[in-house]
DOKOL-390415 format. One line per 4 residues: number of its first residue (from 0); their letters; for each residue x, y, z of C-alpha. Coordinates in nm, 4 decimals. Example, Ala and Ser with C-alpha at 12.3 -4.5 7.8 and 13.67 -1.06 7.14 Angstrom:
# residues 2
0) AS) 1.2300:-0.4500:0.7800 | 1.3670:-0.1060:0.7140
***
This chain:
# residues 447
0) MATP) -20.3664:19.4980:8.9962 | -20.5092:19.4168:8.6532 | -20.3070:19.5287:8.3575 | -20.4643:19.8239:8.1741
4) QTVA) -20.6034:19.7154:7.8405 | -20.5738:20.0234:7.6203 | -20.2989:20.2676:7.5301 | -20.2859:20.5726:7.3027
8) FHTL) -19.9875:20.7599:7.1618 | -19.9156:21.1192:7.0623 | -19.5962:21.2357:6.8913 | -19.4525:21.5858:6.8857
12) GCKL) -19.1665:21.6739:6.6527 | -18.9694:21.4984:6.3838 | -18.9863:21.1860:6.1669 | -18.7353:21.0212:6.4001
16) NYSE) -18.9782:21.0609:6.6894 | -19.2541:20.9069:6.4776 | -19.0400:20.6038:6.3988 | -18.9659:20.5547:6.7690
20) TSTI) -19.3276:20.6022:6.8787 | -19.4388:20.3427:6.6246 | -19.1821:20.0940:6.7541 | -19.2880:20.1465:7.1163
24) QRKF) -19.6510:20.1052:7.0106 | -19.5723:19.7655:6.8594 | -19.4152:19.6612:7.1912 | -19.7456:19.7385:7.3648
28) ESAG) -19.9381:19.5466:7.1005 | -19.7101:19.2450:7.1449 | -19.7780:19.2601:7.5201 | -20.1530:19.2379:7.4584
32) YGVN) -20.2584:19.6020:7.4854 | -20.5243:19.7471:7.2616 | -20.4052:20.0597:7.0797 | -20.6530:20.3460:7.0498
36) PFSD) -20.6427:20.6721:6.8594 | -20.5260:20.9498:7.0899 | -20.8710:21.1067:7.0640 | -21.0315:20.8053:7.2401
40) PSDI) -21.0506:20.7354:7.6149 | -20.7614:20.5066:7.7095 | -20.6005:20.3612:8.0206 | -20.2519:20.4869:7.9322
44) YVIN) -20.1342:20.7809:7.7228 | -19.7747:20.7874:7.5982 | -19.6578:21.1281:7.4752 | -19.3321:21.1528:7.2809
48) TCSV) -19.1969:21.5051:7.3312 | -18.9757:21.7353:7.1260 | -18.7305:22.0068:7.2308 | -18.6811:22.1664:6.8896
52) TDFA) -19.0253:22.3175:6.8424 | -19.1152:22.6448:7.0141 | -19.3154:22.6458:7.3357 | -19.2343:22.2801:7.4180
56) DRKC) -19.3636:22.3128:7.7739 | -19.6912:22.4706:7.6626 | -19.7485:22.2004:7.4015 | -19.6784:21.9241:7.6535
60) RKVV) -19.9239:22.0714:7.9019 | -20.1960:22.0979:7.6389 | -20.1531:21.7380:7.5238 | -20.1664:21.6135:7.8838
64) RDAL) -20.4842:21.8141:7.9475 | -20.6409:21.6735:7.6307 | -20.5611:21.3179:7.7421 | -20.7045:21.3630:8.0899
68) KRNP) -21.0237:21.5145:7.9538 | -21.0863:21.1808:7.7827 | -21.0010:20.9746:8.0898 | -20.9221:21.1582:8.4178
72) QAKV) -20.8021:20.8283:8.5682 | -20.5528:20.7543:8.2893 | -20.1812:20.7079:8.3455 | -19.9742:20.9613:8.1501
76) VMIG) -19.6184:20.8764:8.0401 | -19.3848:21.1380:7.8916 | -19.0865:21.0281:7.6823 | -18.8562:21.1860:7.4237
80) CYAQ) -18.6146:21.4768:7.3925 | -18.7909:21.7270:7.6179 | -18.8402:21.4562:7.8792 | -18.4624:21.4008:7.8801
84) LKPK) -18.3780:21.7716:7.8941 | -18.6345:21.8862:8.1528 | -18.7505:21.5774:8.3460 | -18.8346:21.7642:8.6679
88) EISE) -19.0246:22.0366:8.4848 | -19.2300:21.7791:8.2950 | -19.2899:21.5665:8.6054 | -19.4589:21.8684:8.7663
92) IPGV) -19.7190:21.9022:8.4909 | -20.0504:21.8091:8.6573 | -20.1483:21.4541:8.5660 | -19.8070:21.3252:8.4567
96) DLVL) -19.7288:20.9883:8.6181 | -19.3980:20.8892:8.4605 | -19.1099:21.0644:8.2808 | -18.8604:20.8500:8.0899
100) GAAE) -18.5270:20.9711:7.9570 | -18.3399:20.8765:7.6407 | -18.2132:20.5408:7.7692 | -18.5386:20.4345:7.9360
104) KFNV) -18.8103:20.5210:7.6823 | -18.7933:20.1905:7.4956 | -18.8423:20.0065:7.8254 | -19.1663:20.1839:7.9125
108) LNYI) -19.3532:19.8551:7.9552 | -19.1239:19.7676:8.2452 | -19.2556:20.0646:8.4430 | -19.6302:20.0349:8.3786
112) DEIS) -19.7039:19.8067:8.6752 | -19.4965:20.0313:8.9014 | -19.6975:20.3451:8.8228 | -20.0254:20.1508:8.8211
116) QSPE) -19.9660:20.0406:9.1814 | -19.8307:20.3715:9.3098 | -20.0466:20.6694:9.4104 | -19.7519:20.9034:9.3559
120) KGLI) -19.7302:21.1230:9.0493 | -19.4299:21.2463:8.8534 | -19.1974:20.9448:8.8793 | -18.8731:21.0185:8.6933
124) KSCD) -18.6503:20.7527:8.5374 | -18.3665:20.9287:8.3610 | -17.9900:20.8966:8.3348 | -17.7071:21.1251:8.2227
128) VQTV) -17.7250:21.1448:7.8434 | -17.3484:21.0944:7.8283 | -17.4068:20.7339:7.9337 | -17.6533:20.6675:7.6494
132) HGFE) -17.4589:20.4635:7.3937 | -17.6952:20.1941:7.2706 | -17.8821:20.2101:6.9408 | -18.2500:20.1149:6.9417
136) ASFS) -18.3740:20.0120:6.5980 | -18.7032:20.1769:6.5002 | -18.9360:20.2190:6.2055 | -19.2858:20.3543:6.1608
140) FGDR) -19.5720:20.1459:6.0274 | -19.9376:20.2251:5.9880 | -19.9257:20.4238:5.6676 | -19.8898:20.1452:5.4099
144) TRSF) -19.7427:20.3869:5.1569 | -19.4233:20.4820:5.3409 | -19.2193:20.4050:5.6505 | -18.9689:20.6168:5.8427
148) LKVQ) -18.6643:20.3993:5.9140 | -18.4203:20.5094:6.1833 | -18.0601:20.4491:6.0775 | -17.8698:20.6824:6.3132
152) DGCD) -17.9184:20.8584:6.6466 | -17.7472:21.1321:6.8465 | -17.5076:21.4020:6.7277 | -17.1447:21.4963:6.7898
156) YKCS) -17.1842:21.8458:6.6450 | -17.1972:22.1386:6.8863 | -17.4127:22.3929:6.7042 | -17.4574:22.6922:6.9331
160) FCTI) -17.8398:22.6970:6.9116 | -17.9153:22.3253:6.9458 | -18.0011:22.1000:7.2424 | -18.0257:21.7714:7.0508
164) PQAR) -17.6831:21.6407:7.1654 | -17.8003:21.7035:7.5244 | -18.1259:21.5196:7.4558 | -18.0026:21.2245:7.2488
168) GASR) -17.6330:21.1828:7.3246 | -17.3444:21.0928:7.0981 | -17.3728:20.9939:6.7327 | -17.4268:20.6209:6.6852
172) SARI) -17.5717:20.3904:6.4240 | -17.7143:20.0533:6.3461 | -17.5057:19.8198:6.1349 | -17.5822:19.8016:5.7655
176) ESIV) -17.6745:19.4328:5.7805 | -17.9397:19.5085:6.0437 | -18.0836:19.8023:5.8495 | -18.1070:19.6009:5.5282
180) EQAR) -18.2891:19.3265:5.7202 | -18.5342:19.5829:5.8584 | -18.5904:19.7275:5.5110 | -18.6784:19.3830:5.3794
184) HIAS) -18.9175:19.3329:5.6712 | -19.0831:19.6681:5.5980 | -19.1205:19.5636:5.2334 | -19.2933:19.2421:5.3465
188) LGVK) -19.5573:19.4604:5.5167 | -19.6547:19.6099:5.1824 | -19.4746:19.9425:5.2199 | -19.3426:20.0916:4.8952
192) EIVL) -19.1312:20.3851:5.0184 | -18.8771:20.4131:5.3015 | -18.7577:20.7476:5.4348 | -18.4177:20.7225:5.6068
196) TGVN) -18.4208:20.9188:5.9322 | -18.1872:21.0106:6.2144 | -18.0397:21.3138:6.3852 | -17.7346:21.3437:6.1591
200) IGDF) -17.7616:21.0585:5.9096 | -17.4645:21.1680:5.7013 | -17.2524:21.0813:6.0067 | -17.3687:20.7186:5.9802
204) GLYQ) -17.1150:20.4501:6.0715 | -17.0191:20.5052:6.4363 | -17.0593:20.1959:6.6557 | -16.9903:20.1341:7.0208
208) SPDG) -16.7044:19.8955:7.0945 | -16.5178:19.8042:7.4148 | -16.2598:20.0665:7.3152 | -16.5155:20.3409:7.2490
212) FKRE) -16.6873:20.4487:6.9306 | -16.5371:20.3326:6.6018 | -16.6292:20.4097:6.2428 | -16.6360:20.1038:6.0195
216) QSFL) -16.8999:20.1941:5.7592 | -17.0250:20.5090:5.5858 | -17.3534:20.6545:5.4697 | -17.2505:20.5832:5.1109
220) DLIT) -17.1978:20.2181:5.2085 | -17.5458:20.2152:5.3606 | -17.7332:20.3556:5.0617 | -17.5369:20.1309:4.8269
224) ALDQ) -17.6557:19.8265:5.0239 | -18.0163:19.9492:5.0495 | -18.0312:20.0070:4.6752 | -18.0266:19.6276:4.6370
228) VEDI) -18.3510:19.5798:4.8346 | -18.5723:19.5076:4.5357 | -18.9126:19.5069:4.7048 | -18.8876:19.8726:4.8054
232) ERFR) -18.9683:20.1020:4.5136 | -18.8352:20.4218:4.6669 | -18.5802:20.5297:4.9235 | -18.5813:20.8937:5.0307
236) ISSI) -18.3108:21.0691:5.2375 | -18.4862:21.2795:5.5018 | -18.2091:21.5321:5.5707 | -17.8324:21.5443:5.5339
240) EPNL) -17.5776:21.8062:5.6365 | -17.4201:21.9843:5.3350 | -17.0654:21.9092:5.4512 | -17.1557:21.5378:5.4632
244) CSNE) -17.3504:21.5318:5.1362 | -17.0467:21.4403:4.9278 | -17.0211:21.4399:4.5500 | -17.0052:21.0601:4.5679
248) IIEF) -17.3414:21.0461:4.7467 | -17.4960:21.2869:4.4952 | -17.3563:21.0857:4.2033 | -17.4920:20.7651:4.3550
252) VAGS) -17.8445:20.9083:4.3911 | -17.8279:21.0412:4.0343 | -17.7602:20.6892:3.9049 | -17.9887:20.4987:4.1420
256) QRFV) -18.3164:20.3350:4.0409 | -18.4527:20.3455:4.3973 | -18.3094:20.6538:4.5681 | -18.5285:20.9390:4.4521
260) PHFH) -18.4047:21.2798:4.3279 | -18.4814:21.4697:4.6472 | -18.2337:21.6196:4.8924 | -18.3087:21.8131:5.2081
264) MPLQ) -17.9988:22.0010:5.3285 | -18.0031:22.2316:5.6319 | -17.8487:22.5699:5.5554 | -17.9604:22.7656:5.8664
268) SGSD) -17.8167:23.0932:5.7359 | -17.6862:23.2388:5.4117 | -17.4374:23.4550:5.6017 | -17.0888:23.3198:5.6700
272) EVLR) -17.0652:23.5380:5.9809 | -17.3807:23.3857:6.1241 | -17.2769:23.0335:6.0212 | -16.9471:23.0806:6.2029
276) SMKR) -17.1263:23.1978:6.5184 | -17.3646:22.9009:6.4912 | -17.0596:22.6707:6.4774 | -17.1804:22.5179:6.1532
280) RYKR) -16.9189:22.3118:5.9677 | -16.9331:22.4775:5.6264 | -16.9471:22.8133:5.4547 | -17.2168:22.9245:5.2165
284) ELYA) -16.9836:22.8694:4.9178 | -16.9801:22.4959:4.9915 | -17.3598:22.4948:5.0149 | -17.3919:22.6709:4.6805
288) DRVA) -17.1499:22.4214:4.5267 | -17.3579:22.1289:4.6535 | -17.6769:22.2745:4.5070 | -17.5068:22.3434:4.1747
292) FIKR) -17.3636:21.9911:4.1546 | -17.7002:21.8318:4.2329 | -17.8723:22.0384:3.9662 | -17.5987:21.9665:3.7126
296) LMPH) -17.6552:21.5911:3.7478 | -18.0315:21.6065:3.8183 | -18.1961:21.9262:3.6867 | -18.5324:21.7851:3.7990
300) CCIG) -18.4143:21.7217:4.1588 | -18.6076:21.8714:4.4486 | -18.3908:22.0495:4.7083 | -18.5363:22.1499:5.0445
304) VDVI) -18.3616:22.3856:5.2853 | -18.3808:22.4467:5.6626 | -18.3278:22.8092:5.7676 | -18.3254:22.9774:6.1093
308) VGYP) -18.4207:23.3457:6.1334 | -18.3577:23.5792:6.4248 | -18.0390:23.4158:6.5507 | -17.8782:23.6468:6.8126
312) IETE) -17.6167:23.8216:6.5967 | -17.8391:23.8397:6.2869 | -17.8531:24.2128:6.2161 | -18.0792:24.3505:5.9445
316) ELFE) -17.7776:24.3600:5.7130 | -17.6866:23.9967:5.7831 | -18.0464:23.8881:5.7346 | -18.0599:24.0653:5.3970
320) ESYD) -17.7327:23.8954:5.3028 | -17.8837:23.5587:5.3950 | -18.2095:23.6337:5.2129 | -18.0295:23.7371:4.8933
324) FIHG) -17.8130:23.4240:4.9014 | -18.1151:23.1964:4.9415 | -18.3069:23.3872:4.6750 | -18.0261:23.3138:4.4291
328) LDIS) -18.0131:22.9388:4.4991 | -18.1827:22.6934:4.2634 | -18.3811:22.5294:4.5436 | -18.7407:22.4072:4.5732
332) YLHV) -18.8752:22.4990:4.9177 | -18.7754:22.6183:5.2654 | -18.8492:22.5003:5.6168 | -18.8263:22.8246:5.8138
336) FTYS) -18.7663:22.8184:6.1896 | -18.7850:23.1207:6.4161 | -18.4941:23.1181:6.6602 | -18.5913:23.0664:7.0227
340) ERNK) -18.3595:23.0519:7.3213 | -18.2677:22.7090:7.4547 | -18.1227:22.6662:7.8029 | -17.7597:22.5533:7.8235
344) TLAA) -17.6768:22.6653:7.4689 | -17.4144:22.9223:7.3712 | -17.6609:23.1195:7.1620 | -17.8946:23.1761:7.4564
348) EMPD) -17.6138:23.3507:7.6449 | -17.5267:23.5918:7.3634 | -17.6039:23.9584:7.4331 | -17.7374:24.0571:7.0898
352) QVPV) -18.0775:23.8845:7.0991 | -18.3049:23.9846:6.8109 | -18.6434:24.1307:6.9161 | -18.9236:23.8771:6.8765
356) HLRR) -19.1254:24.0970:6.6386 | -18.8273:24.1141:6.4002 | -18.7825:23.7370:6.4158 | -19.1466:23.6961:6.3110
360) QRNE) -19.1144:23.9491:6.0280 | -18.8113:23.7692:5.8892 | -18.9872:23.4351:5.9178 | -19.2776:23.5686:5.7123
364) MLRI) -19.0431:23.7060:5.4463 | -18.8744:23.3701:5.4011 | -19.2056:23.1835:5.4023 | -19.3201:23.4020:5.1138
368) LSDK) -18.9921:23.3313:4.9352 | -19.0453:22.9595:4.9972 | -19.3906:22.9745:4.8377 | -19.2412:23.1427:4.5316
372) KKRA) -18.9584:22.8876:4.5076 | -19.2005:22.5979:4.5416 | -19.4365:22.7347:4.2787 | -19.1483:22.7963:4.0374
376) FYEQ) -19.0271:22.4384:4.0903 | -19.3761:22.3001:4.0304 | -19.4174:22.5133:3.7179 | -19.0990:22.3624:3.5732
380) HVGT) -19.2695:22.0236:3.5773 | -19.6152:22.1113:3.4479 | -19.6628:21.9183:3.1233 | -19.4121:21.6479:3.2141
384) TRSV) -19.4846:21.2879:3.3087 | -19.3534:21.1430:3.6331 | -19.4104:20.8462:3.8618 | -19.6440:20.9043:4.1573
388) LFEE) -19.6988:20.6808:4.4588 | -20.0675:20.7218:4.5417 | -20.2207:20.7509:4.8882 | -20.5524:20.8552:5.0330
392) SKTE) -20.6459:21.2228:5.0283 | -20.8289:21.4197:5.2958 | -21.0434:21.5552:5.0136 | -21.3403:21.3296:4.9475
396) GMMT) -21.3339:21.1644:4.6060 | -20.9664:21.2435:4.5493 | -20.6315:21.0735:4.5983 | -20.2967:21.2365:4.6416
400) GFTD) -19.9307:21.1451:4.6206 | -19.5794:21.2661:4.5581 | -19.3767:21.2323:4.2445 | -19.0303:21.0843:4.2852
404) NYVK) -18.8964:21.4417:4.2990 | -19.1479:21.5497:4.5631 | -19.4114:21.7365:4.3658 | -19.7435:21.6897:4.5427
408) IETP) -20.0244:21.5941:4.3070 | -20.3975:21.5371:4.3421 | -20.6249:21.3461:4.1083 | -20.9715:21.1807:4.1189
412) LQAE) -20.9798:20.8713:4.3371 | -20.9227:20.5284:4.1838 | -20.9123:20.3018:4.4893 | -20.7305:20.0227:4.3065
416) LLNE) -20.4305:20.2539:4.2597 | -20.3788:20.3379:4.6299 | -20.0292:20.2362:4.7461 | -19.9351:20.1823:4.3819
420) SHQV) -19.7003:20.3791:4.1577 | -19.8254:20.5050:3.8257 | -19.7184:20.7486:3.5577 | -19.9136:21.0745:3.5561
424) QLQE) -19.8991:21.3897:3.3504 | -19.8740:21.7029:3.5608 | -20.1283:21.9575:3.4376 | -20.1681:22.2726:3.6447
428) INNA) -20.1079:22.4137:3.9912 | -20.4299:22.4514:4.1863 | -20.5261:22.6814:4.4732 | -20.4448:22.4176:4.7354
432) GTVS) -20.0784:22.4202:4.6357 | -20.0887:22.0796:4.4711 | -20.0694:21.9923:4.1024 | -20.3658:21.8438:3.9208
436) SSIV) -20.2766:21.5489:3.7032 | -20.4094:21.2769:3.4805 | -20.3051:20.9136:3.4737 | -20.1424:20.8077:3.1493
440) NASE) -20.0997:20.4752:2.9775 | -19.7540:20.3331:2.9391 | -19.7623:20.3972:2.5621 | -19.8222:20.7682:2.6249
444) VTH) -19.5325:20.8316:2.8647 | -19.3056:21.1209:2.7745 | -19.0536:21.3067:2.9879
***
């Protein structure tokens, strides 16, 4: 049977998924396939799934339907975290031809001929996640401005609400030498910013050996080595656990010319009682200390926070305690997640489930607080001059970009400046939630 000529990809979920989808896409390109936008009719659709977002099954079904509307004869391949967790459930979605688990997804090309020649639907190729020990290097490419570079995978933490260890297996990493080589390759493609991604990147350094997993390097070792990659202007840390974000790491970023002043640290709750039930590895005092230390060294630093609302034991009193704690932190924005039950997690079996309408109310309260925090952070920088890496805007005649400390700006388009860094003066916050700015000459720069 003739090999299909076109393939299209769709990614649900996190930056790590995007880096892996991009890598798999390049494998198809190397094998001679034409890559289409997902909105175009294609012979094969590869959908990278996520288990963290709400309504994973509903989202998967919708994406499959959308694909088959474009080509009812297409082959549909499901990969990713949800495919590992619920392979049978996904295989029963009408139109799905192949489901690949965590160990098989990077070998998708090996299965294309098999599903092309078989009339059967819903073929599953998945293994026990406990046997997944290899590390598959990945990075995203397509946006010339930035690339998501995978440096770590899996997680050894056992948070009571999370299925990621079940979907991705044990914590494991690439070696520093390999990551540095990839960073240099990414730089050769014209990319100016690399975002380090993984499941728990602060746990970097675990490698498989004949005697089991061993730790030979650390995340601090990694960022120290990457800081020497001269052709990358910016490195950004996507997310790091507060108990792993050591003072040494913070001090390094504060003194680095390439690692930008931007931390994203998951908090999940501002209540010690809830944190204990979640099996998080810190108390809120440690989190507050980390924020204070960052701000002491880098008052201009952007700090993002993940928070979960509606966790089973979160009473109104505990939510108010969490809200007040977050309100008092010198942070810049929140990513707010509404708790939803996940099969085979401790939290799902707890008796004190919070009513859904209360979860939504609490989510809205924290989203409003996030907007206020973000605006206050932006206002602190109005009138200052900072470096911006420019990229195309969805608004016609404009270009956008982020300052080193993650303030989003928008300014009239100058095409010659796209994918270039330039000093701008931040002027005022506009209705779209970005900051208007003007480009300044080097002789006019003030901080």
